[in-house]
C-alpha beads as a LAMMPS data file, in Angstrom:
LAMMPS data file: protein, C-alpha beads

90 atoms
89 bonds

1 atom types
1 bond types

-500.0 500.0 xlo xhi
-500.0 500.0 ylo yhi
-500.0 500.0 zlo zhi

Masses

1 110.0

Atoms # bond

1 1 1 -193.326 226.316 67.510
2 1 1 -191.319 229.645 67.310
3 1 1 -192.834 232.681 65.541
4 1 1 -191.254 233.603 62.207
5 1 1 -189.323 236.878 62.489
6 1 1 -191.498 239.935 61.511
7 1 1 -190.165 242.715 59.240
8 1 1 -191.612 245.161 61.671
9 1 1 -189.347 245.788 64.784
10 1 1 -189.479 248.356 67.563
11 1 1 -187.369 251.437 67.680
12 1 1 -185.212 249.976 70.318
13 1 1 -184.668 246.855 68.308
14 1 1 -183.658 248.997 65.339
15 1 1 -181.299 250.959 67.494
16 1 1 -179.811 247.740 68.656
17 1 1 -179.221 246.561 65.131
18 1 1 -177.448 249.819 64.206
19 1 1 -175.505 249.680 67.498
20 1 1 -174.232 246.273 66.657
21 1 1 -172.849 247.848 63.470
22 1 1 -171.168 250.561 65.571
23 1 1 -173.704 253.233 64.482
24 1 1 -175.004 254.986 67.475
25 1 1 -178.572 256.253 66.774
26 1 1 -180.924 256.571 69.728
27 1 1 -184.558 255.298 69.597
28 1 1 -185.797 258.885 69.861
29 1 1 -183.894 259.814 66.778
30 1 1 -185.335 256.825 64.813
31 1 1 -188.774 258.024 66.062
32 1 1 -188.072 261.541 64.675
33 1 1 -187.023 260.088 61.467
34 1 1 -190.324 258.065 61.364
35 1 1 -192.445 261.036 62.180
36 1 1 -190.729 263.067 59.391
37 1 1 -191.205 260.335 56.786
38 1 1 -187.467 259.526 56.517
39 1 1 -188.113 255.833 57.433
40 1 1 -191.308 253.757 56.843
41 1 1 -193.050 253.245 60.103
42 1 1 -196.419 251.861 61.658
43 1 1 -197.950 252.861 65.109
44 1 1 -200.628 250.423 65.923
45 1 1 -200.637 251.362 69.541
46 1 1 -198.218 253.368 71.831
47 1 1 -195.049 251.732 70.104
48 1 1 -193.647 252.820 66.827
49 1 1 -192.429 250.003 64.456
50 1 1 -190.071 250.392 61.584
51 1 1 -189.154 247.876 58.892
52 1 1 -186.147 245.561 59.676
53 1 1 -185.229 245.491 56.037
54 1 1 -184.994 249.418 55.818
55 1 1 -182.817 249.500 58.886
56 1 1 -180.438 246.860 57.454
57 1 1 -180.436 248.812 54.206
58 1 1 -178.781 251.662 56.152
59 1 1 -175.882 249.510 56.750
60 1 1 -175.159 248.846 53.130
61 1 1 -172.965 251.218 51.325
62 1 1 -174.659 253.130 48.561
63 1 1 -173.303 252.940 44.948
64 1 1 -169.574 252.173 44.249
65 1 1 -168.450 253.768 47.409
66 1 1 -164.886 254.388 48.203
67 1 1 -162.860 257.537 46.999
68 1 1 -163.580 258.770 43.675
69 1 1 -160.976 258.860 41.016
70 1 1 -159.871 262.479 41.095
71 1 1 -156.390 263.370 40.292
72 1 1 -154.634 265.028 42.986
73 1 1 -152.257 267.970 42.082
74 1 1 -148.526 267.213 42.218
75 1 1 -146.662 269.109 45.002
76 1 1 -145.114 271.313 42.363
77 1 1 -148.489 272.211 40.927
78 1 1 -149.529 273.793 44.339
79 1 1 -148.578 277.524 44.430
80 1 1 -146.760 278.701 47.449
81 1 1 -145.866 275.193 48.672
82 1 1 -142.397 275.043 47.183
83 1 1 -140.779 276.127 50.355
84 1 1 -142.788 274.117 52.630
85 1 1 -140.152 271.424 53.140
86 1 1 -137.100 273.499 52.660
87 1 1 -134.484 273.073 55.340
88 1 1 -135.662 269.690 56.499
89 1 1 -132.853 267.279 56.527
90 1 1 -133.004 263.441 57.334

Bonds

1 1 1 2
2 1 2 3
3 1 3 4
4 1 4 5
5 1 5 6
6 1 6 7
7 1 7 8
8 1 8 9
9 1 9 10
10 1 10 11
11 1 11 12
12 1 12 13
13 1 13 14
14 1 14 15
15 1 15 16
16 1 16 17
17 1 17 18
18 1 18 19
19 1 19 20
20 1 20 21
21 1 21 22
22 1 22 23
23 1 23 24
24 1 24 25
25 1 25 26
26 1 26 27
27 1 27 28
28 1 28 29
29 1 29 30
30 1 30 31
31 1 31 32
32 1 32 33
33 1 33 34
34 1 34 35
35 1 35 36
36 1 36 37
37 1 37 38
38 1 38 39
39 1 39 40
40 1 40 41
41 1 41 42
42 1 42 43
43 1 43 44
44 1 44 45
45 1 45 46
46 1 46 47
47 1 47 48
48 1 48 49
49 1 49 50
50 1 50 51
51 1 51 52
52 1 52 53
53 1 53 54
54 1 54 55
55 1 55 56
56 1 56 57
57 1 57 58
58 1 58 59
59 1 59 60
60 1 60 61
61 1 61 62
62 1 62 63
63 1 63 64
64 1 64 65
65 1 65 66
66 1 66 67
67 1 67 68
68 1 68 69
69 1 69 70
70 1 70 71
71 1 71 72
72 1 72 73
73 1 73 74
74 1 74 75
75 1 75 76
76 1 76 77
77 1 77 78
78 1 78 79
79 1 79 80
80 1 80 81
81 1 81 82
82 1 82 83
83 1 83 84
84 1 84 85
85 1 85 86
86 1 86 87
87 1 87 88
88 1 88 89
89 1 89 90
């Protein structure tokens, strides 16, 4: 009978999950984050384990995401930009 997946994974497994999402983070960087307390970790022996759910949470966008609705100035509102495209012909 196969073992159920544990929520605790090695740093190499965590780096593999992030790499599959095209986020390159080395196991040593994850280890440093664990030592600094940025991610939850456990070290029952020589290996450091981190929570799979926390690594997957790094892949989810925070909040609304996207570009905020900030009005951009019209080209005529920008001082000194009037002559930027003068003299250009199609």
